[in-house]
NUVEXPA-875359 format. One record per residue: residue in one letter; x, y, z of N, C-alpha, C in turn. Coordinates in steps of 0.02 Angstrom, whole numbers, padded with zeros to 5 digits, always signed. Atoms other than C-alpha are relative to their C-alpha. Layout:
NUVEXPA-875359
AXYZXYZXYZ
...
***
This chain:
NUVEXPA-875359
M+00042-00060+00000+00000+00000+00000+00044+00063+00000
L-00036-00063+00004+00062+00176-00044+00002+00034+00069
K-00006-00031-00066+00128+00264+00112+00029+00071-00002
I-00035-00063+00004+00215+00422+00047-00035+00047-00049
V+00026-00052+00043+00140+00582-00023+00046+00061+00002
I-00042-00060+00007+00242+00730-00086-00045+00057-00021
I+00041-00059+00014+00159+00901-00084+00043+00055-00030
C-00038-00053+00034+00217+01037-00204-00047+00059-00014
P+00039-00060+00016+00133+01209-00194+00036+00041-00053
T-00032-00040+00053+00164+01319-00346-00042+00062-00015
Y+00033-00063+00016+00125+01498-00390+00016+00021-00072
D-00014-00027+00066+00217+01571-00540+00068-00020-00029
H-00065+00019+00026+00381+01479-00569-00005-00041-00065
Q+00016+00032+00064+00304+01379-00711+00052-00053-00022
D-00043+00050+00031+00442+01292-00813+00048-00034+00048
S-00046+00032-00047+00554+01259-00664-00031-00062+00032
L+00033+00061-00024+00424+01130-00613+00027-00062-00035
Y-00027+00057+00037+00494+01017-00749+00060-00031+00037
A-00061+00025-00032+00662+01005-00660-00014-00024+00071
S+00014+00019-00069+00595+01000-00482-00034-00069+00003
L+00037+00064-00001+00474+00858-00519+00041-00056-00031
K-00045+00052+00027+00604+00767-00623+00048-00024+00054
S-00043+00022-00055+00717+00767-00469-00036-00047+00047
V+00040+00048-00039+00575+00679-00379-00001-00067-00036
Q+00001+00063+00039+00564+00551-00519+00066-00037+00002
Q-00066+00031-00003+00751+00518-00500+00018-00027+00069
Q-00015+00024-00067+00736+00468-00318+00014-00075+00003
S-00015+00071-00009+00809+00304-00260-00061-00038+00027
L+00063+00028-00025+00642+00272-00172-00056+00022-00046
Q+00048-00017+00053+00502+00264-00300-00073-00010+00020
D+00068+00013-00022+00348+00218-00198-00031+00063+00029
F+00028-00064-00024+00266+00390-00188-00055+00023-00048
E+00051-00034+00039+00126+00500-00252+00011+00075+00009
V-00013-00072-00004+00144+00685-00292-00064+00040-00013
H+00058-00044+00008+00009+00817-00269+00025+00072-00007
V-00020-00069+00013+00045+00986-00348-00061+00046+00010
I+00054-00046-00016-00062+01129-00280+00012+00066-00036
G-00007-00063+00036-00086+01274-00401-00031+00056+00040
D+00023-00056-00041-00098+01431-00294-00004+00063-00043
G+00006-00056+00046-00163+01556-00421+00049-00005-00057
S-00051+00011+00052-00045+01480-00548-00028+00018-00069
P+00021-00020+00068-00050+01539-00731-00017-00061-00043
P+00018+00055+00046-00116+01434-00878+00061-00042-00020
R-00060+00038+00019+00064+01384-00921+00013-00057+00049
T-00010+00053-00050+00074+01287-00758-00047-00058-00012
S+00048+00054+00014-00083+01190-00800+00021-00041-00061
E-00024+00036+00059-00010+01146-00971+00057-00047+00018
I-00057+00041-00021+00151+01083-00891-00023-00060+00040
M+00023+00055-00042+00060+00980-00762-00042-00050-00039
A+00038+00047+00042-00058+00905-00892+00047-00047-00037
E-00051+00040+00035+00096+00846-00986+00032-00051+00047
I-00033+00044-00048+00180+00773-00831-00048-00054+00025
C+00049+00048-00026+00022+00691-00764-00019-00053-00053
A+00017+00047+00054-00011+00610-00934+00053-00054-00008
T-00056+00048+00009+00159+00524-00931+00018-00037+00065
D-00016+00032-00063+00168+00478-00746-00062+00004+00045
S+00064+00002-00036+00009+00425-00656+00007+00015+00074
R-00010-00015-00071+00087+00459-00486-00008+00075+00014
F+00004-00072-00008+00071+00647-00516-00071+00025-00008
H+00068-00028+00001-00088+00747-00481+00005+00075+00007
F-00001-00073-00002-00128+00931-00503-00070+00027+00009
Q+00063-00035-00008-00267+01044-00444+00014+00074+00008
A-00010-00073-00002-00277+01232-00473-00053+00033+00044
F+00044-00039-00044-00352+01353-00347+00012+00074-00011
P-00012-00072+00002-00375+01542-00340+00058+00018+00047
K-00057-00021-00041-00227+01637-00264-00022+00009+00073
D+00013-00005-00071-00223+01619-00075+00032+00064+00028
V-00028-00059-00033-00180+01758+00048+00075-00006+00004
R-00072+00011-00003-00008+01683+00075+00020-00053-00051
H-00027+00051+00045+00049+01517+00002-00040-00065+00003
A+00045+00059+00003-00101+01399+00004+00012-00049+00057
E-00012+00045-00056-00061+01331+00177-00062-00042+00017
A+00061+00037-00017-00243+01283+00208-00012-00058-00048
R+00008+00054+00050-00243+01179+00047+00043-00060+00019
R-00044+00055-00022-00097+01078+00116-00033-00038+00057
D+00034+00032-00057-00192+01045+00276-00059-00043-00024
E+00058+00038+00026-00348+00991+00180+00023-00065-00032
L-00025+00059+00035-00245+00870+00076+00023-00053+00050
I-00024+00048-00051-00162+00790+00228-00059-00034+00034
R+00059+00028-00033-00331+00767+00312-00039-00047-00046
K+00037+00040+00049-00408+00696+00154+00034-00068-00010
L-00036+00061+00015-00271+00565+00126+00012-00040+00064
E-00001+00033-00066-00311+00463+00282+00045-00061+00002
H-00039+00061+00001-00213+00310+00226+00075+00013-00006
I-00071-00016+00011-00047+00402+00201+00036+00007+00067
E-00039-00001-00062+00087+00378+00334+00053+00055+00001
Y-00055-00048+00003+00225+00496+00273-00016+00056-00049
F+00009-00058+00043+00220+00672+00199+00066+00037-00008
A-00060-00039+00015+00365+00760+00113-00022+00059-00045
Y+00017-00061+00037+00371+00927+00021+00057+00018-00047
I-00051-00028+00045+00461+01004-00127-00026+00066-00028
A+00017-00064+00030+00461+01185-00184+00006-00006-00076
D+00003+00006+00073+00430+01217-00368+00063+00024-00036
D-00063-00018+00032+00608+01277-00398+00060-00029+00036
D-00054+00035-00034+00712+01163-00286+00014-00067-00033
L-00019+00065+00027+00803+01003-00331+00017-00048+00057
W-00018+00052-00047+00806+00845-00226+00060-00039-00028
L-00053+00047+00018+00968+00746-00231-00030-00070+00002
P+00034+00065+00010+00932+00563-00275-00016-00039+00064
W+00010+00038-00062+00942+00498-00096-00046+00036+00050
H+00036-00041-00049+00836+00634-00014-00059-00037+00031
L+00061+00029-00027+00670+00544+00003+00015-00063+00041
E-00015+00062-00036+00742+00375+00054+00033+00014+00067
L-00035-00017-00062+00854+00456+00185-00049+00027+00052
L+00047-00029-00048+00714+00558+00264-00051-00051+00024
I+00048+00051-00022+00592+00412+00265+00034-00048+00049
K-00038+00041-00047+00727+00309+00349+00000+00033+00069
G+00003-00036-00064+00732+00444+00484-00069-00002+00031
L+00069-00001-00026+00542+00446+00499-00021-00068+00026
Q+00017+00065-00026+00540+00261+00536+00014-00004+00075
Q-00014-00002-00072+00607+00307+00708-00019+00068+00031
S+00014-00067-00025+00551+00490+00723-00065+00025-00032
G+00061-00029+00028+00401+00601+00691+00014+00053-00052
F-00018-00055+00044+00494+00737+00596+00072-00009-00021
A-00068+00008+00025+00649+00733+00486+00017+00057-00048
H-00021-00052+00046+00749+00864+00392+00075-00002-00012
S-00071-00011+00014+00916+00904+00311+00013+00074+00003
I-00015-00071-00003+01008+01070+00308+00001+00031-00069
N+00010-00037+00062+00989+01203+00175+00065+00013-00037
H-00056-00014+00044+01116+01206+00033-00025+00043-00058
Q+00023-00048+00050+01091+01359-00079+00052+00005-00056
L-00045-00004+00057+01168+01353-00253+00000+00071-00028
Q-00006-00068+00025+01232+01527-00299+00011-00002-00076
R-00006-00004+00073+01243+01587-00479+00071-00018-00023
N-00069+00015+00021+01433+01564-00481+00021-00071+00015
G-00015+00070-00015+01422+01381-00428+00019-00012+00072
H-00015+00006-00072+01466+01416-00246-00064-00022+00037
I+00057+00025-00039+01354+01329-00119+00005+00027+00071
Q+00002-00027-00068+01307+01421+00040-00046-00043+00043
V+00037+00045-00044+01246+01318+00186-00026+00037+00061
L+00028-00025-00063+01130+01367+00328+00012-00053+00054
M-00019+00050-00050+01208+01277+00476-00051-00003+00056
F+00052+00005-00052+01050+01238+00571-00003-00071+00028
H+00003+00066-00032+01043+01097+00697-00049+00004+00058
N+00053-00008-00049+00881+01081+00794+00012-00040+00064
R-00016+00036-00062+00957+00958+00919+00032+00047+00051
S-00029-00050-00044+01048+01110+00989-00058+00040+00032
S+00055-00034-00034+00933+01186+01121-00002+00074-00016
S-00001-00072+00015+00992+01363+01081-00030+00014-00069
Q+00028-00010+00066+00949+01346+00897-00073-00019-00002
S+00070+00019-00003+00786+01259+00936-00042+00058+00026
R+00035-00058-00027+00735+01409+01041-00004+00056-00052
A+00000-00051+00052+00786+01525+00899-00051-00016-00054
L+00050+00021+00049+00680+01425+00777-00070+00015+00026
Q+00066-00011-00028+00532+01435+00894-00019+00074+00003
S+00015-00072+00000+00548+01625+00896-00021+00024-00069
R+00019-00015+00069+00514+01621+00707+00044+00055-00031
K-00043-00054+00026+00661+01742+00677+00063-00027-00033
L-00062+00028+00026+00799+01623+00625-00014-00044-00061
P+00009+00043+00059+00799+01556+00446+00034-00067+00013
C-00029+00066-00015+00831+01370+00452+00003-00041-00064
F+00002+00042+00060+00784+01245+00316-00067+00013-00034
G+00059-00018+00038+00656+01268+00179-00051-00055-00005
L+00054+00047+00010+00500+01179+00123+00024-00068-00023
S-00021+00062+00032+00594+01049+00021+00041-00045+00044
H-00048+00037-00041+00705+00991+00164-00033-00044+00053
A+00031+00032-00058+00576+00920+00284-00054-00050-00020
A+00053+00050+00007+00457+00774+00303-00026-00018+00069
H+00028+00018-00065+00343+00712+00441-00048-00059-00007
T+00049+00054+00000+00231+00568+00489-00070+00030+00009
R+00069-00022-00011+00043+00581+00490-00014+00008+00075
A+00012-00002-00072+00041+00544+00676+00029+00063+00031
A-00032-00060-00028+00163+00685+00715-00039+00062-00018
Y+00038-00059+00022+00061+00810+00613-00061+00011+00045
F+00061-00007-00040-00094+00774+00716+00015+00004+00075
Q-00020-00016-00069+00005+00793+00878+00007+00075+00010
L-00008-00073-00005+00023+00979+00838-00066+00032+00021
K+00060-00038-00019-00096+01107+00911-00037+00024-00063
E+00029-00017+00064-00124+01165+00732+00050-00019-00054
G-00044+00018+00055-00055+01111+00564+00012+00059-00045
W-00009-00054+00048-00039+01213+00405-00060+00048+00005
V+00051-00053+00000-00136+01376+00425+00031+00062-00031
T-00027-00062+00029-00119+01548+00345+00049+00032+00048
T-00055-00024-00042+00045+01616+00411-00003+00076+00009
P-00004-00072-00008+00061+01790+00487+00048+00030-00051
R-00036-00030+00057+00129+01909+00355+00074+00009+00013
E-00070-00016-00014+00292+01950+00445+00043-00062+00011
V-00037+00062-00013+00343+01766+00464+00003-00041-00064
M-00005+00044+00057+00408+01648+00330-00044-00062+00011
T+00050+00054-00005+00279+01513+00293+00030-00065+00026
D-00029+00065-00020+00392+01361+00309+00030+00003+00069
L-00028-00010-00066+00483+01431+00461-00054-00006+00054
H+00056+00002-00048+00316+01453+00549-00024-00071+00012
M+00024+00068-00006+00266+01274+00513+00051-00044+00036
W-00050+00043-00030+00431+01190+00560+00010+00017+00074
A-00006-00019-00071+00436+01289+00723-00052-00037+00043
K+00051+00035-00038+00276+01201+00775+00024-00070+00021
F-00028+00066-00018+00366+01033+00769+00053+00008+00054
A-00052-00011-00050+00512+01105+00869-00030+00015+00069
E+00032-00019-00063+00391+01169+01002-00030-00060+00037
N+00034+00058-00031+00317+00997+01034+00052-00051+00024
P-00052+00046-00026+00432+00896+01150-00017-00073-00010
Q+00020+00070+00010+00332+00739+01112+00019-00027-00069
I-00016+00021+00068+00389+00736+00930+00076-00006-00007
S-00071+00011+00009+00561+00659+00904+00021+00022-00070
Q-00024-00027+00062+00671+00725+00764+00061-00037-00026
A-00059+00027+00033+00793+00651+00640+00029+00056-00044
E-00030-00058+00034+00915+00783+00576+00063-00022-00036
Y-00058+00018+00041+01040+00763+00436+00038+00063-00019
L-00042-00058+00015+01181+00891+00427+00039-00015-00064
F-00025+00033+00060+01208+00836+00249-00040+00025-00059
P+00039-00023+00058+01159+00891+00072-00048-00053-00027
T+00050+00042+00034+00998+00812+00010-00043+00041-00047
V+00039-00046+00042+00922+00965-00075+00046+00057-00022
L-00032-00062+00023+00992+01106-00182-00055+00051-00011
H+00046-00056+00009+00897+01269-00167+00032+00050-00046
L-00025-00049+00049+00918+01388-00314-00036+00066+00013
P+00035-00062-00022+00877+01561-00239-00028+00040-00058
A+00034-00036+00055+00751+01651-00349+00024+00072-00004
N-00019-00071+00002+00812+01824-00297+00067+00011-00035
Q-00061-00006+00038+00979+01787-00381-00011-00016-00074
R+00014+00020+00068+00893+01731-00540-00058+00040-00029
H+00055-00042+00022+00773+01875-00566+00003+00016-00074
D-00010-00018+00071+00847+01907-00738-00011-00060-00047
L+00011+00059+00041+00812+01729-00797-00074-00014-00009
S+00069+00019+00012+00649+01676-00877-00012-00069+00032
P+00013+00067-00026+00560+01520-00809+00033-00055-00041
A-00031+00050+00043+00625+01423-00959+00076-00003+00011
E-00072-00002-00012+00804+01481-00925+00017-00030+00068
R-00011+00030-00066+00790+01433-00742-00007-00076-00004
N+00008+00072+00009+00728+01262-00795+00062-00029-00034
S-00059+00025+00036+00876+01243-00914+00059-00007+00048
E-00055+00003-00049+00999+01283-00774-00008-00062+00045
A+00013+00057-00045+00918+01153-00661+00008-00066-00037
Q-00004+00062+00038+00907+01022-00798+00073-00021-00011
E-00071+00016+00008+01096+01034-00826+00027-00034+00062
L-00021+00033-00062+01121+00989-00644-00026-00072+00004
L+00030+00067-00004+01003+00842-00656+00036-00051-00045
K-00035+00046+00045+01102+00770-00801+00061-00031+00034
E-00060+00024-00034+01250+00750-00683-00017-00051+00055
W+00019+00037-00060+01151+00660-00550-00028-00070-00016
D+00033+00065-00006+01113+00478-00522+00014-00021+00072
N-00012+00021-00069+01134+00373-00366+00074+00006+00021
K-00069-00016-00015+01320+00412-00378+00015+00072-00019
A-00006-00071+00016+01299+00600-00391+00066+00027+00027
P-00065-00028-00020+01454+00711-00372-00003+00030+00070
L+00010-00023-00069+01430+00721-00184+00062+00034+00028
S-00061-00031-00026+01611+00759-00144+00008+00071-00025
G-00004-00068+00028+01605+00909-00261-00049+00047+00033
I+00050-00042-00033+01446+00973-00179+00026+00022+00069
I-00025-00017-00067+01523+00965-00005+00061+00045-00005
Q-00060-00040+00006+01688+01037-00064-00016+00073-00019
R+00019-00067+00021+01600+01187-00143-00045+00035+00052
S+00045-00028-00050+01495+01216+00013+00038+00042+00050
S-00030-00045-00050+01532+01359+00131-00047+00006+00059
F+00039-00004-00061+01474+01362+00311+00013+00065+00038
I-00025-00057-00037+01555+01527+00357-00055+00049+00020
H+00049-00052-00013+01412+01650+00340-00051-00022+00053
S+00052+00023-00047+01283+01545+00431+00030-00017+00069
F-00034+00011-00063+01410+01495+00564+00003+00065+00040
D-00005-00067-00031+01428+01681+00598-00066+00022+00029
F+00062-00030-00024+01246+01730+00611-00050-00051+00029
M+00046+00050-00028+01164+01564+00661+00027-00036+00061
L-00029+00038-00056+01286+01483+00782+00034+00045+00051
L-00040-00038-00047+01404+01611+00858-00042+00044+00047
P+00040-00039-00048+01266+01724+00930-00029-00041+00057
H+00028+00044-00051+01207+01573+01029+00054-00041+00034
T-00057+00036-00028+01380+01519+01087+00030+00039+00058
P-00032-00034-00057+01453+01560+01260+00067+00030-00020
Q-00060-00037+00019+01594+01687+01247+00065-00035+00021
H-00062+00030-00024+01717+01580+01344+00025-00057-00045
L-00021+00053+00045+01723+01449+01205+00041+00029-00057
N-00045-00029+00049+01874+01492+01097+00029-00052-00049
C-00025+00054+00042+01908+01324+01014-00058-00024-00044
I+00054+00018+00046+01809+01275+00859-00031-00067+00019
E+00026+00066-00019+01793+01096+00920-00049+00007+00059
D+00044-00010-00058+01716+01159+01084-00066+00033-00021
V+00060-00033+00023+01594+01272+00992-00047-00050-00034
L+00041+00049+00035+01534+01132+00879-00029-00052+00048
A+00025+00048-00050+01520+01013+01026-00056+00031+00041
Y+00052-00035-00038+01417+01143+01121-00067-00003-00037
H+00061+00002+00040+01292+01145+00978-00018-00072-00021
E+00015+00071+00010+01292+00954+00978+00016-00024-00071
Y-00023+00024+00065+01382+00937+00811+00055-00051+00011
S-00056+00046+00008+01488+00785+00779+00031+00016-00068
V-00034-00019+00062+01619+00821+00645+00042-00058-00025
E-00041+00051+00031+01696+00698+00525+00035+00032-00059
L-00039-00031+00054+01837+00761+00414+00006-00048-00059
I-00002+00039+00062+01838+00701+00234+00070+00006-00030
S-00066+00001+00033+02001+00651+00152+00004-00061-00045
R-00009+00058+00043+02070+00524+00031-00004-00064+00041
N+00000+00059-00043+02091+00404+00176-00066-00009+00037
N+00064+00003-00035+01920+00444+00249-00054+00029-00045
P+00048-00027+00049+01798+00464+00103-00070+00007+00029
I+00070-00010-00020+01617+00517+00115-00036-00068-00003
P+00036+00064+00002+01508+00369+00163-00060+00002-00048
D+00061+00003+00039+01359+00312+00063-00053+00044+00034
P+00048-00046-00031+01222+00444+00089-00050-00034+00046
L+00050+00033-00041+01102+00317+00160+00029-00029+00064
Q-00033+00026-00060+01231+00267+00292+00025+00055+00046
I-00027-00054-00041+01269+00439+00362-00034+00003+00068
K+00027-00009-00068+01243+00482+00545-00042+00064+00002
T+00048-00056+00001+01101+00600+00586+00029+00064+00029
N-00025-00061-00032+01203+00722+00691+00072+00015-00017
T-00070-00009+00019+01368+00722+00598+00007+00048-00059
L-00015-00048+00052+01436+00866+00494+00063-00024-00036
Y-00056+00023+00040+01550+00809+00353+00036+00059-00032
L-00037-00058+00023+01688+00935+00313+00068-00020-00028
Y-00069+00005+00019+01850+00950+00218+00042+00041+00049
P-00042-00037-00049+01997+01010+00327+00000+00075-00012
F+00000-00071+00017+01999+01176+00235-00061+00036+00029
Q+00060-00031-00025+01820+01211+00286+00003+00010+00076
L-00007-00006-00073+01857+01178+00469+00050+00056+00017
E-00049-00054-00012+02008+01295+00458-00033+00069-00009
C+00036-00063+00010+01894+01432+00391-00043+00017+00060
L+00042-00012-00059+01774+01411+00536+00043+00019+00060
S-00045-00017-00056+01920+01416+00658+00024+00072-00007
L-00024-00069+00010+01984+01578+00581-00056+00050+00014
L+00055-00044-00015+01811+01656+00591-00010+00007+00075
L+00007-00002-00072+01799+01609+00774+00055+00044+00031
K-00056-00040-00024+01971+01686+00804-00014+00074-00013
Q+00015-00069+00017+01916+01845+00715-00054+00028+00047
K+00054-00024-00043+01757+01858+00818+00022+00010+00072
R-00023-00005-00069+01849+01831+00982+00055+00053+00009
M-00057-00044-00006+02004+01938+00945-00007+00065-00039
G+00009-00059+00042+01940+02065+00819+00042-00005-00063
I-00035-00001+00065+02003+02107+00645+00072+00024+00010
S-00070-00022+00002+02191+02120+00618+00024-00010-00071
R-00029+00010+00066+02301+02131+00465+00017-00073-00012
E-00018+00071+00006+02359+01954+00500-00062-00042-00019
I+00061+00038+00015+02180+01887+00498-00024+00016-00071
C+00021-00018+00068+02138+01985+00340+00043-00035-00052
D-00045+00034+00047+02291+01912+00253-00014-00075-00003
Q+00017+00072+00000+02240+01736+00307-00063-00012-00042
W+00059+00006+00043+02068+01762+00229+00019+00006-00073
D-00022-00011+00069+02154+01825+00072+00033-00063-00029
Q-00033+00062+00022+02259+01666+00062-00052-00055-00012
F+00053+00049+00009+02105+01558+00086-00036+00012-00067
Y+00037-00016+00061+02020+01649-00058+00041-00017-00063
K-00043+00018+00057+02169+01623-00175-00004-00075-00013
D+00005+00072+00008+02152+01437-00142-00070-00023-00020
N+00070+00018+00012+01961+01439-00161-00037+00060-00029
P+00026-00063+00029+01913+01579-00281-00075+00001-00015
V+00072-00003+00011+01730+01529-00297-00039+00008+00066
D+00034-00005-00065+01694+01547-00111-00015+00073+00016
N+00018-00070-00011+01600+01711-00097+00000+00019+00073
D-00001-00017-00071+01589+01699+00092+00069+00023+00021
I-00068-00020-00017+01778+01711+00104+00015+00069-00030
L-00009-00066+00031+01781+01857-00018-00034+00054+00042
Y+00035-00048-00042+01653+01945+00091+00040+00016+00062
R-00040-00012-00061+01764+01921+00245+00059+00045-00015
I-00058-00043+00018+01912+02000+00155-00023+00072-00007
A+00024-00068+00012+01811+02150+00098-00023+00033+00065
E+00022-00024-00065+01734+02168+00271+00060+00019+00044
A-00060-00012-00041+01905+02157+00354+00036+00064-00023
E-00033-00060+00026+01981+02290+00240-00038+00063+00022
L+00040-00057-00021+01837+02407+00282+00011+00014+00074
A-00012-00007-00072+01861+02375+00469+00069+00027+00015
L-00069-00024-00009+02047+02411+00450+00011+00070-00028
G-00005-00068+00025+02009+02580+00373+00023+00006-00071
N-00021-00001+00070+02040+02535+00191-00061-00008-00046
P+00061+00008+00040+01873+02568+00104+00014-00008-00074
Q-00015+00007+00071+01954+02584-00067+00021-00072-00016
A-00018+00070+00010+02029+02410-00046-00062-00044-00002
T+00063+00036+00000+01853+02347-00007-00034+00007-00069
I+00031-00013+00065+01785+02429-00166+00036-00039-00055
N-00039+00034+00052+01927+02358-00271-00010-00075+00002
K+00005+00073-00007+01913+02182-00201-00067-00026-00025
I+00066+00022+00022+01726+02170-00231-00008+00011-00075
S+00009-00016+00071+01729+02256-00401+00037-00048-00045
E-00041+00044+00042+01865+02141-00466-00026-00071-00002
N+00019+00071-00005+01779+01980-00414-00075-00014-00002
I+00073+00010-00005+01590+02008-00410-00035+00028-00061
N+00045-00023+00052+01462+02021-00548-00062+00028+00035
F+00054-00032-00038+01337+02146-00478-00069-00018-00025
D+00065+00019+00026+01198+02079-00588-00028-00063+00033
N+00026+00061-00031+01188+01915-00492+00031-00013+00069
C-00029+00011-00066+01277+01943-00325-00052+00003+00055
Q+00045-00004-00057+01199+01932-00153-00003+00072+00026
S+00011-00069-00022+01131+02088-00069+00053+00023+00050
N-00048-00022-00051+01263+02086+00070+00061+00034-00032
F-00055-00033+00034+01397+02134-00057-00018+00072-00020
L+00022-00067+00018+01295+02283-00114+00001+00046+00061
I+00001-00039-00062+01274+02342+00065+00071+00018+00022
L-00069-00011-00019+01459+02322+00103+00033+00051-00047
M-00027-00047+00049+01505+02414-00057-00026+00070+00014
A+00028-00065-00015+01387+02556-00011+00034+00031+00061
H-00036-00025-00059+01470+02572+00161+00069+00027-00020
A-00066-00020+00022+01639+02582+00076-00003+00066-00040
F+00007-00062+00038+01579+02717-00046-00013+00060+00046
V+00014-00054-00048+01511+02820+00099+00064+00021+00035
Q-00063-00018-00034+01679+02810+00189+00048+00036-00047
C-00041-00035+00050+01762+02868+00027-00033+00065-00023
N+00038-00060+00016+01635+03011+00021-00027-00002-00072
Q+00031+00008+00066+01563+02942-00142-00074-00016+00009
I+00070+00010-00020+01382+02965-00088-00043-00020-00060
D+00040+00016+00060+01312+02960-00265+00008-00074-00019
N-00011+00071+00016+01392+02790-00295-00034-00046+00050
A+00034+00039-00051+01325+02725-00130-00075-00003-00014
Q+00072-00002+00016+01150+02782-00177-00017-00042-00060
K+00011+00037+00061+01164+02707-00350+00000-00075+00012
I-00006+00072-00010+01218+02536-00289-00056-00027+00044
L+00056+00022-00042+01083+02527-00154-00065+00001-00039
E+00061-00001+00042+00948+02579-00278+00000-00058-00048
N-00006+00061+00041+01013+02443-00393-00021-00061+00040
G+00017+00056-00043+00997+02324-00246-00073-00007+00014
I+00071+00004-00017+00819+02370-00203-00041-00018-00061
N+00034+00022+00062+00769+02347-00386+00008-00075-00010
R-00013+00072+00008+00848+02173-00384-00032-00040+00056
F+00026+00036-00058+00787+02126-00210-00056+00040+00033
P+00055-00039-00029+00618+02210-00182-00018-00024+00070
G+00019+00018-00068+00578+02214+00003+00057-00024+00043
D-00057+00023-00040+00754+02160+00058+00008+00047+00060
Y+00002-00040-00061+00760+02218+00239+00062+00045+00007
W-00061-00038-00014+00942+02272+00253+00015+00051-00055
V-00009-00049+00054+00953+02354+00081-00048+00058+00010
S+00049-00052-00012+00793+02449+00119+00021+00047+00056
L-00020-00039-00059+00858+02506+00288+00059+00046-00016
R-00059-00040+00016+01027+02564+00222-00018+00056-00049
L+00018-00051+00049+00949+02656+00074-00043+00054+00032
L+00042-00048-00035+00820+02738+00186+00043+00047+00043
E-00046-00042-00039+00959+02798+00302+00037+00049-00045
L-00037-00044+00046+01053+02868+00152-00045+00056-00025
Y+00046-00052+00023+00900+02960+00086-00010+00053+00055
L+00010-00047-00054+00871+03038+00257+00062+00043+00012
H-00063-00036-00009+01054+03085+00274+00009+00054-00054
C-00009-00046+00056+01050+03170+00103-00058+00049-00007
G+00058-00045+00003+00884+03258+00137-00046-00015-00058
L+00043+00019+00056+00795+03163-00002-00067-00027+00028
T+00060+00018-00037+00628+03164+00088-00051-00038-00042
Q+00050+00033+00043+00517+03116-00059+00020-00072-00015
Q-00024+00069+00013+00624+02965-00104-00006-00042+00063
A+00005+00036-00064+00628+02917+00081-00072-00021+00014
R+00071+00015-00012+00438+02925+00093-00023-00057-00045
E+00020+00052+00046+00414+02818-00062+00029-00068+00019
L-00032+00062-00021+00540+02688-00004-00030-00025+00066
G+00028+00020-00064+00469+02690+00173-00068-00033-00007
L+00066+00029+00011+00292+02656+00112+00006-00070-00029
E-00010+00065+00031+00353+02512+00003+00028-00050+00051
S-00032+00045-00049+00461+02438+00143-00049-00023+00053
L+00049+00019-00052+00318+02441+00268-00047-00055-00024
K+00043+00054+00026+00219+02326+00152+00032-00068+00015
Y-00035+00063-00011+00353+02193+00176+00016-00012+00074
H-00021+00007-00070+00401+02227+00358-00043+00045+00044
P+00046-00046-00035+00247+02305+00441+00013+00006+00075
N-00007+00000-00073+00297+02260+00619+00072+00010+00024
D-00070-00010-00021+00484+02298+00618+00007+00067+00036
E-00004-00060-00042+00523+02422+00757+00046+00052-00030
Q-00048-00048+00026+00677+02502+00678-00027+00034-00063
L+00028-00028+00061+00592+02527+00510-00057+00048+00016
N+00055-00044-00019+00438+02600+00593+00023+00065+00032
R-00028-00061-00030+00544+02722+00695+00025+00047-00054
M-00026-00042+00054+00630+02784+00537-00056+00030-00042
C+00057-00025+00039+00466+02799+00443-00040+00053+00039
S+00034-00050-00041+00387+02893+00588+00035+00067-00003
A-00039-00062+00003+00528+03020+00575-00016+00041-00061
I+00019-00037+00060+00466+03067+00402-00076+00001-00009
G+00073-00007+00000+00282+03063+00448-00038-00057-00029
L+00034+00059+00025+00241+02887+00393-00018-00046+00057
S+00018+00053-00047+00150+02752+00490-00037-00054-00037
H+00032+00057+00034+00087+02580+00443-00074-00002+00017
***
């Protein structure tokens, strides 16, 4: 009897569905059924799903009018309707499951009520940024429950039917200021009766949409399809881990929850209940289905980077530390996190022009992350190039509508320059995305705006 259902909500990504659902079809575990929920989706989505459903009877599609948020209530209705289903997994309409994802998570659910892996985000330059989230750590679990800490996305988690009905509430319309998936996964973390299986290991590649705004749905599908061609049950796992960077998320997800007296990277990881296994020629990556649920697999270089970041945070920026980051980048020129640390260090050392040069020489501003734009703007301000700072932040807000930090920095710049009309327009737009943010509301109140 069928025991697994995969739920895929979709709004307007259209052609990327081809790749996402193909990654489901490539799973090592094939006993599943897929239900795609059209949340105000366009006619193109219906055409794509008619084609897929006609060739694979395991796929089903139903279109609905656009929901207030992301059709959370439709997910709940489906779970309640499918009374015979024991396991539920999810995939976003623009993510890719690695071939072992479903089998690994179901293996975890055979002993737990909830299972997830950690978020691996594929950047446009091929670099993979990882969100180092580990819910077994009590400090991170509390942060997840606060709904303020990004963790893992829709595609990374699965749960049993029994665990879902242990919750006080399941999928419901999410408050506007909270991410939909974060709100749902926090409910599982809040329930001490639900055991968890956590894999600190790549099973999903997330292709951030905000870095691909310039690509059409067909172009995004082509990018994803090229990845799928490389994958089978012997996918290039070592390459994925080697290209993965843990630095940024280690900084903002782990260190703020780490006691100050811990100065050794091994002690910090142990505090957060991470077990670490170093990968080398003599100690290769195990078969994905044999990995341990609480073990982080790293190359020695990656551990050295985390150690240097810890040293920087405990001792402050120095020329020696900046030079060490620079050497790391020469050895790993696709790691944007390391590049960011160099540019940040130069700025802290009073060399804003070096920051501008380093970023300009290595970053394509048409597809970079917003943190580089913000850092560049800070450097321009220190060089008294206010017009350039304004230009790059306005570029950023056009690329990342509603981005909190870009909005905040640009709003500060408008106020500093006395550009009241521009500040009012940006403030009104920003309040739509962040209506309850205290700092944004204070700044908007200063120019006579209120939500």
